[in-house]
C-alpha distance (Angstrom), angle and dihedral (degrees) to the residues before:
residue distance angle dihedral
X1 . . .
X2 3.78 . .
X3 3.79 113.2 .
X4 3.78 92.2 -18.0
X5 3.80 128.6 -70.8
X6 3.82 97.6 38.0
X7 3.82 121.9 124.7
X8 3.83 110.0 -106.1
X9 3.77 92.3 -126.2
X10 3.86 90.6 57.2
X11 3.85 91.7 44.3
X12 3.73 89.9 55.6
X13 3.80 92.2 49.9
X14 3.84 91.4 49.5
X15 3.83 89.5 53.0
X16 3.81 97.6 41.4
X17 3.79 118.4 115.4
X18 3.75 115.5 -105.0
X19 3.84 131.6 -143.9
X20 3.82 121.1 -99.5
X21 3.74 118.8 -91.5
X22 3.81 95.0 -105.9
X23 3.81 109.1 117.8
X24 3.78 94.0 -2.1
X25 3.79 104.4 88.9
X26 3.80 118.0 94.2
X27 3.72 112.1 -154.5
X28 3.81 132.9 -160.5
X29 3.75 91.3 -107.8
X30 3.78 90.6 83.7
X31 3.77 89.1 62.6
X32 3.78 93.2 61.1
X33 3.76 100.1 45.4
X34 3.79 108.7 123.4
X35 3.81 124.9 -132.0
X36 3.73 94.0 5.0
X37 3.83 133.1 108.7
X38 3.82 112.9 -118.7
X39 3.85 105.3 -112.6
X40 3.72 120.8 -139.4
X41 3.79 106.6 -84.9
X42 3.68 114.7 -108.5
X43 3.80 91.6 -134.8
X44 3.87 120.1 59.7
X45 3.79 118.3 -176.0
X46 3.85 111.7 -104.5
X47 3.82 93.1 -122.9
X48 3.85 96.4 56.4
X49 3.77 115.4 109.7
X50 3.77 114.7 -121.5
X51 3.81 130.5 -141.0
X52 3.85 107.2 -88.4
X53 3.73 94.3 31.0
X54 3.75 101.3 114.3
X55 3.81 137.8 174.0
X56 3.82 106.4 -90.4
X57 3.79 116.7 -120.1
X58 3.77 109.3 -88.0
X59 3.81 126.4 -130.6
X60 3.80 97.1 -178.7
X61 3.81 124.0 175.5
X62 3.81 131.8 -173.6
X63 3.79 111.3 -137.6
X64 3.78 117.3 -158.2
X65 3.81 112.9 -120.4
X66 3.84 97.3 174.0
X67 3.84 134.5 -32.1
X68 3.83 107.9 -42.4
X69 3.81 94.6 0.1
X70 3.82 126.9 99.4
X71 3.78 141.1 172.7
X72 3.82 121.8 -137.9
X73 3.82 116.1 -132.4
X74 3.78 142.7 156.6
X75 3.78 117.9 -106.2
X76 3.80 87.3 -128.3
X77 3.80 95.9 32.3
X78 3.83 119.8 175.1
X79 3.85 121.8 -162.3
X80 3.82 88.1 -114.7
X81 3.73 90.5 65.4
X82 3.83 88.8 76.2
X83 3.75 129.2 64.1
X84 3.82 128.4 -131.0
X85 3.84 92.2 -77.8
X86 3.87 94.0 47.3
X87 3.81 98.8 -103.6
X88 3.81 116.0 147.6
X89 3.79 116.5 -119.3
X90 3.78 133.6 -148.5
X91 3.71 113.8 -107.1
X92 3.75 121.6 -126.0
X93 3.80 130.1 177.0
X94 3.80 122.2 -114.5
X95 3.79 117.9 -129.3
X96 3.82 129.3 -144.7
X97 3.80 119.0 -57.7
X98 3.79 132.0 -148.9
X99 3.77 128.0 -118.3
X100 3.86 88.8 -79.9
X101 3.76 92.9 54.1
X102 3.80 92.6 -108.6
X103 3.93 122.8 139.1
X104 3.80 117.6 -94.4
X105 3.79 133.5 -168.5
X106 3.79 132.8 78.1
X107 3.87 109.5 -44.7
X108 3.74 119.6 -116.2
X109 3.88 91.9 -146.3
X110 3.81 99.5 -163.4
X111 3.82 95.3 47.8
X112 3.85 130.6 75.3
X113 3.76 119.0 -154.4
X114 3.83 102.5 -113.8
X115 3.79 95.8 -136.1
X116 3.76 97.2 41.3
X117 3.85 88.2 48.5
X118 3.75 89.3 49.2
X119 3.78 93.1 47.7
X120 3.78 97.7 49.4
X121 3.84 93.0 41.3
X122 3.82 93.1 48.1
X123 3.80 94.4 47.8
X124 3.90 93.3 35.5
X125 3.82 92.8 -121.6
X126 3.80 127.9 155.8
X127 3.74 112.1 -84.2
X128 3.83 89.3 -143.4
X129 3.85 102.9 48.1
X130 3.86 103.2 8.4
X131 3.90 89.6 -127.6
X132 3.91 118.2 133.7
X133 3.76 106.7 -72.5
X134 3.85 100.4 -159.4
X135 3.83 116.4 121.3
X136 3.87 130.6 -171.6
X137 3.79 86.7 -100.9
X138 3.85 98.9 45.1
X139 3.76 136.7 -93.5
X140 3.84 123.3 -33.6
X141 3.72 115.0 -134.0
X142 3.90 124.4 -179.6
X143 3.85 129.6 -152.7
X144 3.80 131.6 -177.6
X145 3.78 121.2 -95.2
X146 3.88 109.8 -76.0
X147 3.78 96.1 2.2
X148 3.83 95.9 108.6
X149 3.83 127.9 63.4
X150 3.82 104.6 -140.3
X151 3.78 89.6 -151.5
X152 3.83 94.2 54.8
X153 3.86 107.8 107.4
X154 3.82 90.9 -152.2
X155 3.79 128.2 44.7
X156 3.83 123.8 -170.6
X157 3.78 116.3 -154.4
X158 3.78 136.3 -179.6
X159 3.81 91.8 -169.8
X160 3.77 115.0 102.3
X161 3.82 115.5 -129.8
X162 3.83 123.5 -94.8
X163 3.77 128.6 -133.8
X164 3.91 118.4 -122.0
X165 3.83 90.3 -108.0
X166 3.83 90.9 59.3
X167 3.81 104.0 30.6
X168 3.75 94.1 99.1
X169 3.82 92.3 39.3
X170 3.80 89.9 55.7
X171 3.77 92.5 52.8
X172 3.76 90.8 53.4
X173 3.78 97.9 43.1
X174 3.81 105.0 41.5
X175 3.87 115.5 78.7
X176 3.76 93.6 -148.5
X177 3.82 91.2 57.5
X178 3.83 99.1 50.5
X179 3.77 118.5 125.1
X180 3.79 112.5 22.9
X181 3.83 109.4 -15.3
X182 3.72 123.5 -159.8
X183 3.86 112.7 -113.1
X184 3.79 115.4 -156.0
X185 3.80 120.8 -169.4
X186 3.84 106.0 -157.6
X187 3.78 127.1 -165.4
X188 3.80 89.8 -176.0
X189 3.81 129.1 31.4
X190 3.80 111.4 162.3
X191 3.83 121.9 -177.8
X192 3.76 111.8 -89.5
X193 3.73 109.3 177.2
X194 3.85 142.9 -80.7
X195 3.74 144.1 -71.2
X196 3.82 110.1 -126.1
X197 3.82 149.8 111.0
X198 3.73 133.0 -88.1
X199 3.79 122.9 -123.1
X200 3.78 131.3 -148.6
X201 3.78 142.6 143.2
X202 3.75 117.8 -63.4
X203 3.82 142.3 149.0
X204 3.83 89.3 -63.5
X205 3.77 95.7 46.3
X206 3.81 115.2 -114.0
X207 3.84 105.0 17.9
X208 3.75 144.5 142.1
X209 3.86 110.2 -72.6
X210 3.81 100.0 161.8
X211 3.77 134.7 47.6
X212 3.81 107.6 -179.1
X213 3.86 112.0 -152.0
X214 3.81 93.5 -135.4
X215 3.81 143.4 18.1
X216 3.79 117.8 -48.5
X217 3.83 111.0 -132.3
X218 3.81 120.2 -129.5
X219 3.82 107.1 -99.2
X220 3.77 93.8 36.0
X221 3.82 112.5 138.8
X222 3.82 91.2 -125.8
X223 3.80 94.5 62.5
X224 3.80 98.7 87.9
X225 3.78 89.1 65.7
X226 3.81 97.8 38.1
X227 3.78 127.4 108.7
X228 3.80 107.4 -152.6
X229 3.81 127.9 -147.8
X230 3.88 103.3 169.8
X231 3.80 134.1 32.7
X232 3.79 117.1 -135.9
X233 3.84 130.4 -150.7
X234 3.81 128.0 -163.1
X235 3.84 118.4 -132.6
X236 3.70 106.9 -154.3
X237 3.80 102.4 149.9
X238 3.77 108.1 47.1
X239 3.75 146.0 115.6
X240 3.77 129.4 -146.7
X241 3.86 114.3 -118.9
X242 3.67 142.0 176.6
X243 3.78 110.6 -104.5
X244 3.80 93.6 -130.3
X245 3.74 90.2 48.6
X246 3.76 92.8 47.8
X247 3.86 93.6 51.6
X248 3.85 88.8 49.8
X249 3.84 90.7 51.1
X250 3.76 91.4 49.4
X251 3.83 91.3 49.3
X252 3.74 87.6 53.5
X253 3.87 94.9 46.9
X254 3.89 91.1 48.5
C-alpha cells in the first residue's frame, strides 16, 4: 500500500510510469476555435470520475462504543477502507484502464473519484498525472475565481496539488477553474480533515442523519460515524501568485 490505507490497485496506478508530454497537453487555443465543436480533450485529470465508476453498494453498520456513542463500519470491512487517521471512506468502483494503467471512459467533469482524490491528496501527487507534485518553491494549489479570500490566513482545499507541467493544463480542463483561477504556492499544507456525511439510526435503519456544510477536522467527535468522500488539506503558509509568474520562477529555480 502507498502511504497506508490505500487500495493496492490505486497505489499501483499512482506509481505507474506516464507517457511523455508530447501530444498530451490540451491548450486554451481549442476553446477559441470558431465554427468547430470542441473535441474531447486527450488528457483527462487522473482524479476525475469516469462513466461507469459508481458508488459501491453499502453494507454499513453502527457498532456501539459506549452509551450513546457508535462507530460506523462496513460489514465486510477491509483495513484499506480507512485513511491514515482511521476515518471510513465511501467505496467506489474502478473502471477500465489503458495500457499505461490510467483510467478510461467518458469523464464526469464535476466529480472526483473519492479514492483517487484521497490517494493524490494524501501523497501530494498531481491531480492530473498522479506524479509527485512538489516543486523547489513548494506545492501548487489551484482554486476557482473568487473562491479564496486573499486576506484569510488559512485556506482549506479539497483540490489535490498540480505539478508545474500540468498547472496550466488543469486551469484549462477543470470547469471550476475557468476564467481567472487563484494560484496558491504553499510551503506547508498539512492534512486538515475530510468532506463527508454523518450516519446514525433513522426510519430506514442506518442512514445519513448529518450533512456538515464544510470540512470536518480530524479529531472532531463526529468522525467515528462519518463516511468520507474527499480529503482536505490546510494551506497556512502560502502566497498568491500569477500562474505565468510562477512558471517563470520555477524555471529559474530548476
